[in-house]
Every structure is written in structure tokens, then in C-alpha cells.
C-alpha positions as a printed Julia matrix, in Angstrom:
356×3 Matrix{Float64}:
  62.82  116.34  104.31
  66.13  115.17  106.3
  68.86  117.17  105.36
  72.11  115.16  103.55
  74.05  116.46  106.8
  71.47  115.09  109.12
  71.67  111.76  107.63
  75.42  111.76  107.67
  75.44  112.41  111.23
  72.9   109.7   112.01
  74.92  107.26  109.49
  78.16  108.12  112.23
  76.26  107.75  115.32
  74.31  104.57  114.75
  76.51  102.61  112.19
  79.66  100.78  113.88
  81.61   98.29  111.9
  82.49   95.52  114.29
  85.25   92.11  112.86
  85.64   89.13  114.32
  89.2    89.06  114.84
  90.43   85.54  115.43
  92.97   85.21  112.62
  96.16   87.92  111.91
  95.75   86.96  108.01
  92.26   88.65  107.68
  94.09   91.96  108.83
  94.88   92.52  105.43
  91.22   92.33  104.62
  90.12   94.26  107.47
  92.57   97.41  107.72
  91.33   98.96  104.52
  87.8    98.91  105.28
  88.64  100.08  108.61
  90.49  103.19  107.15
  87.72  103.93  104.58
  85.25  103.69  107.74
  87.38  106.15  110.09
  87.11  108.61  107.06
  83.5   108.57  107.46
  83.48  108.84  111.0
  82.46  105.58  111.65
  83.81  103.51  114.43
  85.43  100.0   114.31
  85.65   97.28  116.41
  87.57   93.87  116.88
  85.64   90.89  118.35
  89.13   89.22  119.42
  88.39   85.29  119.77
  91.25   82.8   120.21
  91.83   80.35  117.15
  95.26   78.79  118.91
  96.52   78.87  115.86
  99.87   80.59  114.45
  98.22   83.36  114.05
  95.94   84.1   116.92
  95.74   87.27  117.94
  95.87   86.08  121.83
  99.68   85.09  120.61
 100.21   87.97  118.76
  98.79   90.84  121.31
 101.16   93.79  120.42
 100.37   93.5   116.41
  96.94   93.59  117.81
  97.38   96.64  120.22
  99.6    98.54  117.87
  96.87   98.17  114.7
  94.51   99.56  117.38
  95.94  102.5   118.34
  97.21  103.46  115.0
  93.61  103.25  113.48
  91.66  104.1   116.52
  89.99  100.34  116.69
  88.23   99.17  119.68
  89.06   96.29  120.93
  86.12   93.48  122.83
  85.91   89.75  123.43
  83.59   87.24  121.89
  81.11   87.53  124.81
  80.08   91.03  124.22
  76.75   91.31  123.87
  74.22   94.4   122.17
  76.21   94.48  118.87
  74.61   96.75  116.46
  75.52   97.48  112.98
  77.65   95.56  110.74
  79.85   92.79  111.29
  82.53   90.83  109.35
  84.11   87.98  109.37
  86.13   86.0   107.42
  85.22   82.59  105.42
  83.7    80.02  108.02
  86.74   81.1   110.32
  84.8    81.34  114.1
  81.48   81.1   112.55
  79.91   79.58  115.69
  80.44   82.85  116.73
  79.2    84.5   113.79
  76.13   82.79  114.37
  75.81   83.75  118.16
  76.17   87.29  117.05
  73.11   86.76  114.39
  70.78   84.98  116.8
  71.63   87.98  119.53
  71.73   91.41  117.68
  70.81   93.18  114.98
  74.32   93.49  113.09
  74.11   92.52  109.43
  76.75   89.56  108.35
  78.88   90.18  106.14
  81.51   87.32  104.93
  84.31   88.08  103.11
  86.36   85.84  101.43
  89.83   84.42  101.38
  91.98   83.42   98.35
  89.59   80.62   97.43
  88.74   79.14  100.43
  85.13   79.8    99.35
  85.07   76.66   96.7
  84.91   74.88  100.03
  83.34   76.27  102.81
  80.9    78.96  100.78
  77.67   76.53  101.23
  78.84   76.37  105.29
  78.26   80.22  105.71
  75.91   81.03  102.92
  72.19   80.73  105.01
  73.84   83.0   107.98
  75.41   85.57  105.17
  73.27   88.73  104.51
  76.37   89.61  102.22
  79.04   87.86  100.66
  82.1    89.38   99.35
  83.14   87.41   95.89
  86.42   88.48   94.03
  84.48   89.02   90.94
  81.35   87.54   89.61
  82.72   85.86   86.61
  84.8    83.74   89.28
  81.54   83.15   91.23
  80.64   81.7    87.95
  83.23   79.44   87.38
  82.68   77.38   90.58
  79.07   77.77   90.6
  78.56   80.19   93.23
  76.7    82.98   91.61
  74.32   83.83   94.06
  71.98   86.61   95.17
  73.87   87.22   98.33
  77.19   88.16   96.16
  78.86   91.69   96.59
  81.19   92.05   93.53
  82.86   95.34   94.71
  86.73   94.07   94.32
  88.78   92.57   96.97
  89.85   95.03  100.23
  93.49   94.36  100.81
  94.03   95.52   97.33
  92.63   99.21   98.74
  96.34   99.79   99.59
  99.38  102.52   98.66
 102.88  100.85   98.89
 105.98  102.69   98.45
 108.79  100.79   96.6
 111.62  102.73   98.11
 110.7   102.63  101.65
 109.93   99.03  101.64
 113.62   98.45  100.18
 114.84  100.29  103.23
 112.64   98.37  105.74
 114.11   95.06  104.67
 117.86   96.35  103.54
 117.4    95.06   99.75
 119.98   95.37   97.48
 118.25   98.24   95.25
 121.11   97.46   92.39
 119.64   93.73   92.14
 116.69   92.7    89.98
 114.93   90.78   92.13
 112.63   87.35   92.53
 110.16   86.16   94.71
 109.75   82.84   95.41
 107.0    81.55   96.91
 107.94   78.57   99.21
 106.01   75.33   98.57
 104.14   73.61  101.1
 106.31   71.13  103.15
 103.87   68.46  101.76
 105.53   69.71   97.71
 108.92   70.32   98.43
 111.04   66.86   97.4
 109.06   68.35   93.65
 110.22   71.51   93.87
 113.61   72.45   91.94
 115.47   73.54   94.57
 118.84   74.31   92.58
 116.83   77.25   91.12
 117.69   79.65   94.15
 121.82   79.18   92.96
 120.58   79.79   89.39
 119.24   82.95   90.54
 122.6    83.59   92.29
 124.61   82.92   89.05
 122.4    85.14   87.01
 123.18   88.15   89.59
 119.49   88.34   91.02
 118.7    88.75   94.53
 116.16   85.88   95.55
 113.5    87.13   97.97
 111.7    83.63  100.25
 108.3    83.92  101.46
 107.66   81.1   103.63
 104.93   80.52  106.55
 105.34   79.09  109.66
 103.44   75.91  108.71
 105.77   75.49  106.03
 109.34   76.23  107.33
 112.55   76.34  105.1
 115.12   74.35  106.16
 117.95   75.56  108.54
 120.69   74.56  105.38
 118.1    76.38  103.07
 118.24   79.46  104.98
 121.78   79.59  105.92
 122.79   79.21  102.2
 120.38   82.33  101.64
 121.89   84.5   103.86
 125.4    83.88  102.85
 124.6    84.56   99.22
 122.73   88.08  100.1
 119.46   86.89   99.67
 116.41   87.14  102.19
 114.24   84.8   103.91
 110.78   86.18  105.04
 107.87   84.74  107.5
 104.62   86.77  107.44
 103.82   90.19  108.82
 100.05   91.14  109.3
  99.84   94.75  107.98
 101.04   95.76  105.51
 101.4    91.97  104.47
 104.72   90.29  103.4
 103.82   89.31  100.63
 102.53   92.26   99.09
 104.98   94.44  100.12
 107.67   91.74   98.44
 105.68   91.77   95.46
 105.9    95.9    95.0
 109.75   95.39   94.78
 110.01   92.14   93.0
 110.68   91.75   88.9
 109.32   88.11   88.89
 107.89   85.57   90.81
 108.66   81.58   91.41
 105.33   79.93   92.33
 104.2    76.35   93.05
 100.43   76.63   92.26
  99.72   78.95   95.33
  96.78   81.06   95.4
  99.49   83.93   95.7
  99.06   84.07   91.59
  96.04   86.45   92.63
  97.98   89.63   94.16
 100.99   88.28   91.5
  98.01   89.51   89.04
  96.94   92.35   90.87
 100.66   93.85   91.79
 101.53   92.91   88.2
 104.48   90.81   88.7
 105.34   88.29   85.87
 105.44   84.48   86.99
 107.63   80.99   86.68
 104.93   78.57   88.04
 105.84   74.86   88.69
 102.51   73.03   88.64
 103.58   70.69   91.46
  99.92   70.61   93.75
  99.17   66.74   94.42
  95.19   66.14   93.34
  94.74   64.24   96.82
  94.96   66.61   99.5
  93.66   65.98  103.25
  92.88   62.74  102.32
  90.4    63.85   99.73
  90.49   63.69   95.94
  89.96   67.91   94.87
  87.48   68.63   91.89
  89.68   71.27   91.85
  93.09   70.48   91.73
  94.44   74.17   91.43
  92.31   76.86   92.0
  92.66   80.31   89.89
  93.94   77.76   87.56
  92.77   80.37   84.86
  94.88   82.97   86.13
  98.1    81.13   84.42
  96.8    81.0    80.89
  98.16   84.64   80.19
 101.65   85.84   78.7
 103.11   87.31   81.84
 103.16   83.15   83.28
 105.31   80.36   82.35
 103.43   77.12   83.54
 105.58   74.39   84.13
 103.84   71.57   84.46
 106.77   68.59   83.87
 110.3    69.76   84.78
 112.93   68.4    82.73
 115.76   66.89   84.52
 117.92   68.99   82.85
 117.05   72.46   84.22
 119.84   74.52   84.16
 121.15   78.1    84.86
 120.86   78.77   80.9
 117.66   77.36   80.56
 116.13   79.68   83.19
 118.04   82.43   81.93
 116.22   81.89   78.3
 113.09   81.75   80.0
 113.52   84.97   82.17
 114.67   86.53   78.56
 111.32   85.01   76.91
 109.18   86.38   79.41
 110.24   89.71   80.23
 111.31   90.67   76.67
 107.78   91.16   76.08
 104.79   94.15   76.85
 102.93   92.18   79.79
 100.92   95.28   80.64
  97.78   94.34   78.05
  98.09   90.61   79.77
  97.68   91.78   83.28
  94.95   94.33   82.0
  93.09   91.38   80.3
  93.47   89.13   82.9
  91.95   91.61   85.45
  89.22   92.54   83.37
  88.53   88.92   82.73
  88.57   87.49   86.42
  89.04   90.19   88.69
  88.69   94.07   88.32
  90.83   97.43   87.85
  90.09  100.04   90.64
  91.28  100.57   93.83
  87.91  101.66   95.07
  86.66   98.3    96.9
  86.27   99.59  100.02
  84.7   103.12   99.09
  81.87  101.04   97.3
  81.42   98.42   99.77
  80.51  101.15  102.71
  78.53  103.26   99.95
  76.44   99.97   99.29
  76.49   98.76  102.69
  75.52  102.29  104.84
  73.14  103.43  102.01
């Protein structure tokens, strides 16, 4: 009989965690798994492949090297052969590399999902994958994607501990003011967004934290006005991820149909949503105009489908008071139970299952 100690040593010697790093947006999903692996004495490696996008690891080498040193992560190019253990990737990003790994190695392929990209990409990787990490069974069933390869263990990026006071200090935020996090709309939709809402929050004495992305930049004029009024503009930092840090210090979110609603639920921050997403995107009419639409149907969210032209500071204040005077804890708890989950053991449960 093999003892428990001998089994542990066997696992440490032979199981390696490999991660396809083609986009730095995937770091928020990978690092918590790597840290859980480190606690078990498992070796992790990044397989670094260029994407040539704004979040390409080759364009952001300093970030990759720093996180690798901090978390004892090995680095190799996509040309490395003789891989073994587990190979993690995210959706269909760089999937030609993943197919090559599947064909040339003994690695088990574990595909992580990214927000709701799986709605359009799931079938592209199902045959190649050994396991697919879906957010929950109820979400998989909603999109008719409940399959035998799915794992329903949660989402790794939420296995993170964030400190509110450290984040306020890190970004030099005003500790005395209530904070609203505004997820900047896509450039495509900006003409439908009530941009004066920033001035409305200013008049109410809130600090506005605008979170955008490099591919949807805020205009120079808006940026200058934000800074002038003591507000702040943020683009992506990769780990910890900016959105999750800012949610930790925010009292309210303004959203525009973004899948960031999932993060709002998991961090339990109430939402004012402007439903401005068009039905036709990338030249195609979308079957699901707003993904994660079910997450908006709870008391923690005011969902505006049509914006009254008389929208004003007074109306905004009334909306805020309506939302924030409620005890929303039960609403968040119910939403997590219905659609997501309520634990921080995703990475532990994942590795328990994969290396048992």
C-alpha cells in the first residue's frame, strides 16, 4: 500500500501546471490557481505566445517577469515540447497552440471561460478540451451548454483577498467621499450614454472612478475634466485586476450592459445600469443581446432600458437613495445561489479534482 506521504511526493514530482499566456487579461484567472499550486509544492509554467494585441505578453514583458518572480513561475515559448501535467488555456485564445499541445504531449487540456465569451466560442474547443470550467451549471443550462466535460467549481479570479484601505492608498483616492465606479461604454455606444451623469455625481459630492480599456479610450476633454474635479481615470492593470480592486472600494457602479455585472455581484456592489447595447454587433445580430441578462433582475440593480431626456441630478439622487436605502445582502446572496456561487475555494476544489 502506498502511504499518503508517498502519494503527495508522487504528485509533486510529476504534476506540472502549464498556462498558455497569450493575453494578460487571463492573468486574473491563472494566478489564483498558480498560488494554490504553490501551496501544494506544484511547479507552474507560462507558455508565452504573442497575440500582438494591447494585452500581448511580449508587449508587456515587465509585467510577466515581475509576476513570474513573485509566484515562482517558469517561462517558456510556445515551441517547447515534451510537456506533461495539466495545460490551462482561456476560451479559444491561441487555440491552434492548444491543439498542438494536445497532439504532441500527454497533457490534460483545461479550458477556462472568460466572462461570457463561451456563448460564441464553446463549440470551437469542446472536442479538444478534457475539462471546461463553466461559471455554474445554471448558467451552462441557460445557454444550452450543459455537457459532460464541464466543471462547476466556480471562477478562479474571485479566489483573491483585497484590502480596501490599501487600495485607497495605492490609488490616492479620497477616503472621505462615497465612490461610484463607472464602467466606460464601448466607443460604439458612447453616443447613447448620459455622460452628464459624471457632473451629477460631482454635484452630489461623490468621487467618480472611471474604468476604461485601451481599445475604448476616454476623450482627452473628459479625462481633463475628471482630473480637474478630483475624480480618477483607470485603464487596465493586470494583477490584481483594476476592476476588482476598484469594486472593493466602491459604493455604487454605473454599468452599460457590460459583463462586469458578474464582478459587481461577486463583490456585492449595487448597480445602476443603462441598457444601451445594440442587437447587431460585428455585423451579426446577436442571439443574446445582453449576456448575463439574468443578473440584472435583482433588487441590487436599477436597470434603465429607456433614458428620460429630463434625467437630472435630482433624479439621480432619488435613484441612489432608492437603491442604497435597501438591505441588499439577501438579494446578492440569492443571485449568487441562483446563478453563480458563494465560496472562495474554487482553486482548491479544482486542483483537488484534477490531481486526485
